Steps between C-alpha positions, in 0.01 A plus 500: 500500500476450876541875553210581268275244671592642842422856388159391368422313824603799714303744285190279521535474878537878526186560295306256718624668819400847384133408467315564820197300601243762403311365205810447287582870470872549446581790734850533363358581156790470259740435788608865526559613855520865599639689795211706639545841662246737654461854368768625742757258356494258794562139394203276574554151355571287194189372324355433160255755362193282541588385850567861608159604362330222695695572816450879507176561313672759280495459123670635189184648345593860407139629500422800720455558785824335598784544745840340448538247779802287406775485240650175376848463354641192332827370648699620196390855576614490862832520676508223759750532784542315828296760685252642248316469171504828309326575168746625237248751363237563766289706257456212254344197672425191294155473662279740693213401723226746587234531764166623371330709769 
């Protein structure tokens, strides 16, 4: 019983910590974090989808005109080593962000 209570307390604390002070918007969305890469395959950072959109100004709207700006891969679709993060299938990102010139 103590273990279940501790898990609930930790989960509640995590949810509270993931909300940023910006009008109550949860920038971690469903809690899914992605590894973001530029179009050349260079690793940029780890972020949630919504926080990456706010930070870069890119979005996942597929309407034309568009240019692919960043690709996001979930951790399960990446090989993580001591020196690099490499997408397992670079042609199949979990999320794509576009710039709209």
